[in-house]
C-alpha positions as CSV (number, residue, x, y, z in Angstrom):
1,M,17.4,-6.8,24.3
2,E,16.7,-8.9,21.3
3,H,16.7,-7.1,18.0
4,Q,13.2,-7.2,16.5
5,L,13.0,-8.8,13.0
6,A,12.2,-6.3,10.3
7,L,9.1,-7.0,8.2
8,I,10.6,-4.8,5.4
9,E,14.3,-4.0,5.2
10,L,16.0,-2.0,2.4
11,N,19.7,-1.5,2.5
12,E,21.6,0.9,0.3
13,I,19.0,1.0,-2.4
14,S,19.7,3.1,-5.5
15,F,17.5,3.6,-8.6
16,G,17.0,6.0,-11.4
17,Y,15.0,6.5,-14.6
18,P,16.5,7.1,-18.0
19,N,17.5,10.8,-18.4
20,C,16.4,11.6,-14.9
21,G,19.4,10.7,-12.7
22,L,19.1,8.9,-9.4
23,V,15.7,9.0,-7.8
24,L,16.8,6.9,-4.8
25,S,20.4,7.1,-3.6
26,D,21.7,4.6,-1.0
27,L,18.3,4.6,0.7
28,N,17.8,2.6,3.9
29,M,14.4,1.7,5.4
30,R,13.3,-0.6,8.1
31,V,9.6,-1.4,8.9
32,Q,8.9,-3.4,12.1
33,K,5.8,-4.9,13.6
34,G,3.6,-2.2,15.0
35,D,4.9,0.5,12.8
36,R,2.3,2.9,11.4
37,I,4.3,5.2,9.1
38,A,3.5,8.4,7.2
39,L,5.7,8.8,4.2
40,L,6.0,12.4,3.1
41,G,7.9,14.2,0.3
42,G,7.4,16.3,-2.7
43,N,6.1,15.2,-6.1
44,G,8.7,13.2,-7.9
45,A,10.7,12.5,-4.7
46,G,10.5,8.8,-5.3
47,K,7.9,7.6,-2.9
48,T,5.8,5.6,-5.3
49,T,9.1,4.2,-6.8
50,L,10.0,3.0,-3.3
51,F,6.8,1.1,-2.9
52,H,7.3,-0.6,-6.3
53,I,10.8,-1.6,-5.4
54,I,9.7,-3.1,-2.1
55,L,7.4,-5.5,-4.0
56,G,9.8,-6.2,-6.8
57,L,7.7,-4.5,-9.5
58,I,10.9,-2.6,-10.5
59,R,14.4,-3.6,-9.6
60,P,17.0,-1.3,-8.0
61,F,20.4,-0.6,-9.5
62,S,22.0,-1.7,-6.3
63,G,21.2,-2.6,-2.7
64,S,19.3,-5.4,-1.0
65,I,15.6,-6.1,-0.2
66,S,14.4,-8.4,2.6
67,L,10.7,-9.0,3.2
68,L,9.3,-10.9,6.2
69,G,12.8,-11.9,7.2
70,K,13.9,-13.3,3.8
71,R,16.2,-11.8,1.2
72,C,14.4,-11.2,-2.1
73,I,16.5,-11.3,-5.2
74,E,14.7,-13.2,-8.0
75,E,11.1,-12.8,-9.1
76,N,10.1,-16.0,-7.3
77,D,11.3,-14.5,-4.0
78,F,8.6,-11.9,-4.2
79,H,5.6,-14.2,-4.8
80,K,4.9,-15.1,-1.1
81,P,5.4,-11.5,0.2
82,R,3.0,-10.1,-2.4
83,K,0.3,-12.3,-0.9
84,L,0.9,-10.7,2.6
85,I,1.8,-7.1,1.6
86,G,-1.2,-5.2,0.2
87,L,-0.3,-2.3,-2.2
88,L,-2.9,0.3,-3.0
89,F,-1.8,2.1,-6.2
90,Q,-1.9,5.8,-6.5
91,D,-4.1,5.5,-9.6
92,P,-7.0,3.1,-9.0
93,D,-7.2,2.5,-12.8
94,D,-3.9,0.6,-12.5
95,Q,-5.6,-1.8,-10.0
96,L,-9.1,-2.3,-11.3
97,F,-9.5,-4.5,-14.4
98,C,-12.6,-6.7,-14.1
99,P,-16.1,-6.2,-15.6
100,S,-17.7,-5.4,-12.3
101,V,-16.8,-4.1,-8.8
102,I,-17.5,-7.4,-7.0
103,E,-15.4,-9.3,-9.5
104,D,-12.5,-6.9,-8.9
105,V,-12.7,-7.2,-5.1
106,S,-13.1,-11.0,-5.1
107,F,-10.3,-11.6,-7.6
108,G,-7.6,-11.6,-4.9
109,P,-9.3,-14.0,-2.5
110,L,-10.1,-16.3,-5.4
111,N,-6.5,-16.2,-6.6
112,L,-5.4,-17.2,-3.1
113,G,-7.5,-20.3,-3.4
114,M,-10.7,-19.3,-1.5
115,N,-13.9,-20.9,-2.8
116,R,-16.3,-18.6,-4.7
117,D,-19.0,-18.3,-2.0
118,D,-16.5,-17.4,0.7
119,A,-14.7,-15.0,-1.6
120,L,-17.9,-13.2,-2.4
121,K,-18.9,-13.1,1.2
122,R,-15.6,-11.6,2.2
123,S,-15.7,-9.1,-0.7
124,R,-19.2,-7.9,0.1
125,R,-18.2,-7.4,3.8
126,C,-15.3,-5.2,2.7
127,L,-17.5,-3.2,0.4
128,E,-20.1,-2.8,3.2
129,R,-17.4,-1.6,5.7
130,L,-16.4,1.1,3.2
131,G,-19.9,2.1,2.6
132,I,-19.9,1.1,-1.1
133,R,-21.8,-2.2,-1.1
134,H,-24.3,-0.5,-3.5
135,L,-21.6,-0.4,-6.2
136,E,-20.9,-4.1,-6.4
137,K,-22.6,-4.6,-9.8
138,R,-21.2,-1.4,-11.3
139,V,-18.5,-1.3,-14.0
140,P,-15.4,0.1,-12.4
141,Y,-14.4,2.5,-15.2
142,E,-17.8,4.2,-14.9
143,L,-17.2,5.2,-11.3
144,S,-16.0,8.5,-9.9
145,G,-12.3,8.8,-8.9
146,G,-13.2,8.6,-5.2
147,E,-15.4,5.6,-5.7
148,K,-12.6,3.9,-7.7
149,K,-10.2,4.6,-4.9
150,L,-12.5,2.9,-2.3
151,V,-13.1,-0.1,-4.6
152,A,-9.4,-0.5,-5.0
153,L,-8.9,-0.4,-1.2
154,A,-11.6,-3.0,-0.8
155,S,-9.8,-5.2,-3.3
156,V,-6.6,-4.9,-1.2
157,L,-8.4,-5.5,2.2
158,A,-10.2,-8.5,0.8
159,M,-6.9,-10.3,0.6
160,K,-6.3,-9.9,4.4
161,P,-2.8,-8.5,4.1
162,R,-0.4,-8.4,7.1
163,I,1.1,-5.2,5.8
164,L,-0.4,-2.3,3.9
165,L,1.4,0.1,1.5
166,L,-1.1,2.9,0.7
167,D,-0.1,5.3,-2.0
168,E,-2.1,8.6,-1.6
169,P,-5.2,6.7,-0.5
170,M,-7.2,9.8,0.5
171,A,-6.6,11.8,-2.7
172,G,-10.0,12.5,-4.4
173,L,-12.1,11.4,-1.4
174,E,-14.7,13.5,0.2
175,N,-14.4,14.2,4.0
176,R,-17.0,11.5,4.9
177,A,-15.2,8.9,2.8
178,V,-11.8,9.9,4.3
179,D,-13.3,9.3,7.8
180,R,-14.7,6.0,6.7
181,F,-11.4,5.0,5.2
182,L,-9.4,5.8,8.3
183,S,-11.8,4.0,10.6
184,V,-11.8,0.9,8.5
185,V,-8.0,0.8,8.2
186,A,-7.7,1.4,11.9
187,E,-9.8,-1.7,12.6
188,E,-7.6,-4.0,10.4
189,D,-5.4,-6.5,12.2
190,L,-2.2,-5.4,10.6
191,D,1.4,-6.0,11.5
192,A,2.5,-2.7,9.9
193,M,1.3,0.1,7.5
194,V,3.0,2.8,5.4
195,I,1.0,5.6,4.0
196,I,2.2,8.0,1.3
197,T,0.3,11.3,1.7
198,H,0.4,15.0,1.1
199,L,-2.2,15.4,3.9
200,P,-0.3,14.4,7.0
201,N,-2.6,16.3,9.4
202,L,-5.5,14.0,8.5
203,I,-3.6,10.9,9.6
204,K,-1.5,12.2,12.5
205,D,-3.6,10.3,15.0
206,H,-3.2,7.0,13.0
207,V,0.6,6.9,12.7
208,N,3.5,6.6,15.1
209,K,6.3,7.5,12.8
210,T,6.9,9.9,10.0
211,L,9.6,9.5,7.3
212,V,10.4,12.2,4.8
213,M,11.8,11.4,1.3
214,E,14.5,14.0,0.5
215,D,17.4,13.9,-2.0
216,G,16.8,10.2,-2.6
217,S,16.9,9.0,1.0
218,L,14.6,8.8,4.0
219,K,14.8,11.0,7.1
220,E,12.8,10.5,10.3
221,Q,10.7,13.3,11.5
222,T,9.5,13.6,15.1
223,S,5.9,14.8,14.2
224,V,3.5,14.7,11.3
225,C,2.3,18.2,12.1
């Protein structure tokens, strides 16, 4: 049987912060088409660091990174994958920077070369699906934490990524917003998705694999319960 090409492949990744020792130690990870992964682990375990390493936002001390079948070493190697892998930051304030919600959501499509009318149409459709179309003219920093989280998600989805990396996407959301978020993500035509969460029971019906970050490496768990 032919070995399926990995969309994301990390081999022997090690990384640490000054005065903190190693956060990741000889970590291996393979994400294939069809994977819907819950990524669990305690605070400070290195889950967010792992996402940032995948997209080249920080560089590991050692190990190799391959995205969409190609080895990524230099900054230029990450440019194309970043257009196809959508990252939702844990803190939406790290993602939102425009004067209005609609400008934030349409920034990505415009940056990909879409004309303004089409970018706005796509952006408003994303806001509508998430139930926040009424926020499009609001200033992002004036929104609640949950509203910011949904706007940040809309800005990611508007770029039509093939892969989603979601860092604590449900933190700060009310139950109704969580349900809307999960239904919208489930409707996306994705090749793969990885969700960092401390609420695994909420997503157990939306994932097919669970990985646990422990002692700087990943271990597979048979159930999210």
